[in-house]
N, C-alpha and C positions, 0 to 999 in steps of 0.2 A: 262395222260388220261383226266384230268379235263380241260386242255387247249383247245382241240378241241371242247369240249362241250360248254365251255364258249364263244369261238369264234363264233361258230354256233349260239348261242343264241343272241349274240350282232348283228351279221349280220342280223338275222331274224327281230329283233326289228327295226333296221335302215331301212330295206326294207319296213316294214309295215308302218312306220311313213312317208316315202316318198310317198308311194302309197296313203295315205290319203289326200295329198296336191293336187292331180290331181282331177279336178271335174269329177264326174261320171255322164255322160250324156247317157241316154238310148234312142237310136233312135227307134222310133216306127212308125207305120202306121198313127197315128193321127197327126204327125208333118207335118206342111205344108211348102212348098217352092214354088218357081216359077215353072211354067210348064216345062221349059226347061233350059238347061245350058246357062249362060250368056256368050256371045262371044265378043271378041275384047275389053275386059276390063283388064287393067293392075292392078293387086293387089299386095300388098307388102308381102303377106304371101303365103307359099306353103301348109300350113296345117291350119286347123281351130283352132284358138287360144283357143276355149272353149273345144272341145272334142278331139282335136289333130288328127282328121281324115284328110287324105291327100285330098286337094281340088284342086290341080293343074289340070286344064282341066275339073273339075267337079263342078265349082263354081255355086251355085244356087242363093245365096243372097249376097249382099254387103252392107257395111256401110262405111262412110267416117269419119275419126277422125284425126284432125290436118293435113288436106290436104293430107292424105294417105287413099287409098281405100283398105279395108280388105274384103276378100272373106270368105264365110261361107257355110257349107253343108246344112243348113236349116234355116228357119226363127227363130226357137227356139234358135239356137246358136247365131244368129245375135241379137236377143232381149236380151240375156244374156250379150253379149258384150256391148250393149248400156247402160246397167244398171251401169257399171263401166269400161269404156273403158281404163282408165289409168292402170288398173290392168292387162289387156291382151295385150295392144298395144306394138308393138316392140319398143325397145329403140333406 
């Protein structure tokens, strides 16, 4: 009887600790971006490295780091990336 309870508690703790590592970005109406989607630009990511929103086909802003172009859903996420790109850049 104690085994399932302990297992559940351990799984809950591990899930909560993993969730804290993901940055919590709240997209709101005051966040600015380009007026329209950027077209014909090859980016190395299919999702925004900051908020993990899918950006394939919806890229609004880009930044270049180590000769690779990264796409972002908003200027906020792009600015966060620029603060420490080595943390978010694909290896």
